[in-house]
Phi, psi and omega in degrees: 000140185291163187291344180279349186286137176240144187204172173210149179277122178232110177058035177086356179246130180272115179262119185242145174262115179241114180056034177080007180245133184276131176231144174258131186244130175309133187299114179240007183297129182102343173265100188297336184259016185222016173288155184314295186289336182269000189297321184297318179291323183293322182266054186290334183075015183270137174267170178304136181090007178083002180284152176290134183295150177214179180080178182303150175291134182280169180294322181292317179298321179300309185296314184295316181295315182300311183298318182293318178298311182297322178296315181293319178300308183301326181281352183080013183270082187290332181294310180296315180300316179295327179290348178264012179241170176265016176209082189300316186294312181296315182296318182295320175300317185290318180294323178291317178298332178304320178275311192275327181254329175269351176060038174282115189266340179205139181214132168246117183244119187245116180290149172260195182280127182302142173246090191066239176264009179253137182238114173282154178208160182243134176249125175239100189238173175227139176249127183237121178218123180048050173080002178251130182240129176227148183283152179225101185237130178198167177250141174217190181203159179224160177234137182258133182229167176277122176301132184292324182262328186263337187076000181285153169282124186224152174291128175286104191289126172222145176304331183293346176297318182290318176204134186301339179267356180282134177245179185308131177065016174264159185221151172275134181222150172226149181151207180257110181287164185287321185264131174298158177288161175236149173254103182275138176234153180277186184297342179252011178085007180278133186289140177248115182239154176291335177293315180279326179234083191303322184283352174286355180312303180297327180292317180292326177293321180288324173301316178302312180300320183281319191243356187304314181287347182263355185255004176081014181273172175236143184279158175251226175228140187211165162254129186218169171265116176283118185290163180285335182239144184296335183278348179275152182282152172287150179246111186285135178254317181221134172266117184273317177219127187293134171265182177260108183287148167267161188259136177227132179269131175244171178261007177298156177244120185301322180293314176297319178298320178298320179291323180292320178301315179295324183291319184278343186296337184273358183227136177283144177059044184249146179216148180210148172224143177240134183231145175267110183306321186291340184230340188081004180295135172276113184275332182201149176217121182218140174227148172231087187224144180293330185270356177073009182284141178277067181296338181298326183246340184240002182288161178219097182220152175297130187269002181061211189289355170296339177292344182294343173301314178289316181298319179296323177300317179297313180296323177294317182295329181274001176071015182280338177219166168217151184306324186257010179259149177303144173218137181291138177224072181288171183288329179225158171215135183250143173212120179056042174085355179255135180262126178250139179236164172268151180301127183078000176074019183287161173213160180220153177231135175076011180267162183285162174297324177302323178293316175299322178293316182293328180265003177059052180281111181297316187294332179295330179275312184294326180300340184262008180299316180306319184288334183287319174060027182202108181292342180263006182293314184293307174308323182297310177296319177300318182280309190283330181252328182258355177073011181289132177089357174281171184273086178294136175238079186286338188118339173221166177303134178208157174259135189258017173084160183209126174232084183290151173299143181215164178224166175065216184294332179296325178291319180297322179296324180295329179301334181245022172079027176247200176072224187271001180295135175232127183220169169223172179305326180297315178297318183288320177297322180292321178299313179297321178296320179295314177301323183293316188258341182089350182222141180282128171238115186302123177306141178225148174259326173232145181304143180295333179296339181297319182230006174075017180290152178269125178279155177287141176233134177286155187283343180202166170276169170298147180301151180307134180083344181291314181300319180300319182287324175298315179298318178301317182287328177288327175296318176298322180294326184280337183257325184220007180254207185295339182263001189300320183293316181290320189277353177298338179273351184279130183291151175086165183258346183269080183213151177210167183198170171207137180264165176198151171218135185237121179287138180235130183304131176085349184275147182286334182218153179288161172291141180260126178236148178202138174221148181200167173227157174206113185065229180258039175228129174240140181220151175219144180226156176218136174236113178298128179069021186275349180093218182297144182303320184289336186278318184256304182284333183299310180296332176295313178298319180301315179298321179290318180297326183286347181281000000 
């Protein structure tokens, strides 16, 4: 703390005046090696005999470094705080911005009990802008690592240390935003708010960026997350002064949205989307993620065996399979030197292709690559019949999926939804909706008539009879295949599904994927690191379909 700072100890919390701004610092009085200005010397990283420390960070080092960093941050001492991290420049800028650009006028930061080298902490702050003060309370965490060059114990700098929703190159900002607020309503005129539907926050922010200036509203004052790229929407954290919102009509359904919110709340890193096959209307979008990212519409992950809906469509159109014809399902299948197996190593003989689809037999699909004789066949069907990779204009930013051409073992991996394929729950819900109706209808969040935008159109329908066979196979999957457990709770008999799990490099468990339909609703969910599709993502889809 600089020499001009004046303070007093009040109830174990040190209140310091820094540049005329009051900050609360977690009580460190009595810890001679963890005060703000002395922290650099205390965290010398020196081992006995003057040697540079090495090896894993100790429990004591973790606690001392975390407390010193949090104290310096809370005191507004960006230089000392930055010196306790492994990225001085980025940390100093972020801590300084906390006071100067986010207008945080007071902060009490309380460390929790270390979990190995990770330390959780609670921030209880106030934001003051143009005479208005509002609370800002949240939990975050930091990790302490060994400095590569200094040997010191240092905070591993990540933007999420400052706020858990901050991502790379994003900043906290307060002031008067350029876009006025919007009052979004569902298809029946019911208001949609982030307070009532928490995971709609990013969606409402995106609607505001796109339509705020067109709806006649006036801006107020806010604290928001400034995105790294100019085309991304600002994400509002605190409303400091109410503006006048403009009204925007969406095609969301408040009841389905409520069910989706409840469904993802029970799983970390979960996302779900519901689409109406007959119209392409997006009925619900929900995410339960620590980073606040709209992965449901903007994620890019391998979809696992849910991709077999598209692969099956390609094989059916080429006449290589039929739902009721026998299809080989050996225990292994090799392609270009890579061996592919079925989960659990199962195999079947004399069973139909529908059975292979329902049991998610990888080898039944990969064994037919030789007969396809065209590496561009799968990307072609995905684009031309399912609309994947076209320029979707949903009303807010979205990723419209990618099935790039591939050869060798990479092509085989794409047949079962691995490799370079990238999808999100919106894409997979749309694939299911297309299979259900036989024709691609570009998903929309707001009607195209609102702003006259041109929607993406696929170049053709699915070939005659293919949609019926896909629906038949998805029904079998839902009643006696890998999706039977999750779909047993879905009301009615008109239902179908497909499970998927996607291996991710370096991850302890695969991503869990699940998609299904019931009547005129198709839904898809993904849980990062959730394991088998039926276990994590399946119950989410079932809850949404039941709404």
